[in-house]
N, C-alpha and C positions, 0 to 999 in steps of 0.2 A: 570538437572544443574549445573552450575560450582562447582568444588572445590577449596576452597582458603586456601594456605598454607604461610609458610613463606618463602618467597625468596628476598634473599640480604636487608631484615629486610622490607619489603613490603609485606603485606599481601593479595598478589594476585599472583594465577601463568596462568602466559598468556597464555601457551600452553593450559590446561584447558579449559580457556576460547573459545579462539579458534577452540578448537577441539569439542568444546559443539555444535551441529547443533541446540540444542531445543532454545537457546538464538537468533535466527536467527529465529523462530518463532512468527509471529506478537504478538501472544496472549497470548505469555509469559512474560508479559512487567516486571512484579517484580523483576523476576531475570536477565533480563536482566537492569534493575537499579540499583542492585546490583552488576552487574559484571561492569559497566560503572563508579559506583562510585569507585571501587575496581582500576579500568587503571587510572581514574583520580587521585586518590591519587599516583600510581605510574610514572604517567610521573609530576606531580607537584616536583619527587624529583627528574627532572632533567637529567634522562637518555637518552643522543643521542647517546648511540650506538644500533646495532643491535635489541636488546631486546627493547630499547623504541622506537624506530621505526615501529616495530614490535605491540607495545602496543597502538601508534599512529592511524594507521590503522585500527586496531581493535576495536579503540573508534570512528573511520569516521563511519565502517563499522555499527556497532549497532545503531549508530545515526540516518544513513538512514534508516534502518528497520523502526524507530521510526517516522520519520519525513514523509514516505509515510504512516505509517498507521495514524497519526492523519491528515494528508491531509484528507483521505478517510471518516475518523468519521466527521471533520466538515463539508465535501461534504453532507453526509446525514442529518445531522443538517441542513444546510443551505437548503435543498431540503424539510423540514419539516418531515421527517421520525421518528428523534428521539426525542418526550415529551412525558413527563408524564411516565409513566409503558416503553415504546419502549425506552427513555431515560437511567434510571435505568438500565434496563436490557443490555441494550449495555455497559454501564462501568463497569458491573459484569461480562461480558465477558473476559475483562482485569484484573480486579484488586477487591481485596477482601475491602469489607466493614466492618470494624472491628469496631464495638463501644467500644470495651473496651482497646483499643490503647490510647495512650497519645501522647501529642503533634501532630507531623505533620507526616506523614507516605506515603507509595507509593500510596494511594488513592489522597492524595493531590497533589504529584506529577501530576497523571494523570490527573486531574483535570487543574492544571496548564498549562500544555503543551495544553490540549485539548480546552482550551477557552481563552488563551492567545495568540493575533498574535503580537505582538511584545515586547522589553524590558522592563522593569517599568522604569518609567520616573522620572528624578528629580525635587522634589516639589519645585516649585515656591514662596512660601508664609513662611514668620515665622510661626509659631505656636505662638499662645496665651498662656499666662500660663497656663488654665486652660484645653488646648486641649491636647489629646495623641495622640503620634505618630502612623503612619500606622501598624497594622500586621492584617496577612489575618485570617481569623477564617477556623479552621480546618474544612476541609468539611464533614468527617462523621456528625458534628452537626450539619448540613443542613439537610441531609438526614434523622438525627434523626429524627427533628421534624415531615417531612413527615411520617415516620413513626408512630411516637405516638399519632399529633394530626391530620395529614392530614387540606389542606384548602380547604376552599369552592372555585368550582368554581367562583363565583362573589367575592373574595376578591380582594384586592388592598394592595400589599405589599409594604412596605417602608424599605430600609436599612437606616437609621439614621447615618451616619459616616462612607459612603459607600467604601472611598478607590477606591481600583480600579475598583469594581465592580462586584468580584466574588460572591457574596451572591446573588446579584439580579439575575444573570444569571441562576446560579444552582435554585433558588429556580421558575424563571420562568421556565425553562427545567425539572424539576423534578413537576411541578404542570401545567404547560399551564396558570395560572394565570398572571394576569397584575403585572410586577413588577417596582418599581422604586428605585433609589439611591438620596439620598440628599448629597453632598460633597463638603467640602469649597475650595480645592484647584482645579485648572480650568484643571493643568496635570493630574491630576487622572481623571477627568469628561471626558476630551478629550481620554483619553487612554481606558476607560469604555464604551464610545461610538463607538470606532472603534473597540473593539471586540464582541458588540454587531453588529453593520453594517456588520464586516465580518463572522461574524454565521448567518445574514440573520433575528435576530429577531426582532419582530416586536411591540411587546407588552409589552416591555422594554424603560425605560428613565431614563435620568440621569441629577439631577437637578445643576447648580453647585450655591449652596447658603449655607449661614450661617444659620443651623436648627433653630437656635432661631428666626428665621422670615421668614422659606420656607414655603409655602403652604404645609399643611397635610392633607387639609380637607376629601380628598377622602380616606385615608387611613382605613385601617381595621386590619391590622396587621403590629406590628412595632418591627424592630430592632434593639438593639444597641449592640455593643461591647464596652464597657466602652470606647465611642469617647471623654466624657469630665467627668471634676470633677470640686467638689465645686458648686459654683454660675451657672456655664456655664449649668452642668447636671440638678441642680435643674429647670432650665429656660425653657428646652427641657421636663422635666419630667411634668412641672404644665403645660404646653401648650396639651400636651398627657392626663393629668387630666382632664382639660379644656373639650377637646373631646369626652372624655368616658361619660361626661354627657349630649352628644346629641344622642349618640351611640353606642352600643357595638363596644368595638374594643379588642385586645389583644398584650401584651407587652411579645417580647421574649429577653431574655439578656443572653450573657456569658462573662465569664472574671471574675474581681475584682467585678464587682457589684453584686453581688448576691441577694440582695432584692431590689425590686422599691420601699415598704412602699403600701399603700391605694393610 
């Protein structure tokens, strides 16, 4: 692992990074991510001298390792090799799944790079007052669901307010079940569809619609990362409550919406 020391007020030892062969081992994703963060911080300071050029060369070389790694892993997914337990084991080869962590961590960085095929798009719609801007759900939350409750093979999962679709993709890859995302922002839906298509995922759908009137009737497990507030949230929850009167459903939440009531 690279050693980080104070070098011209930048907490990165460029020589140590360059000499650390382990950083070029594709399995050493977390340490490579840490080294890349240090190099990025150094380069942002604006050193255009020999040391700055060395840092830029190292950054490119380490980024090339990651690029080759994720190209290989996406191909495995496209070939159908990584679903359910096999997907989880593949992730665990490269990054720790730490349920005690808070915020975002190296697992999120890994999953972002693995599942995303392009830059995040700019939204095209202005949010209504009770809508909440997009935030990604930490990946460990999704892994934790599978560990704690498991999903039946015949379940149909809905992420209500799906954003860029990462939760939908993860649920499908970890369980193999059909997974759908409901998202009102067209640019986000197009992005999510492109990601699913790029990974060759067949049982994944993204519905560009307002959750207050989208068809949720075939769903059995629903997730909300506090996508709405006030009357809008109540409207969606009332729809789920009505659905629960005709069949058994589960509702999962994350974020400030700690309790949904009955």
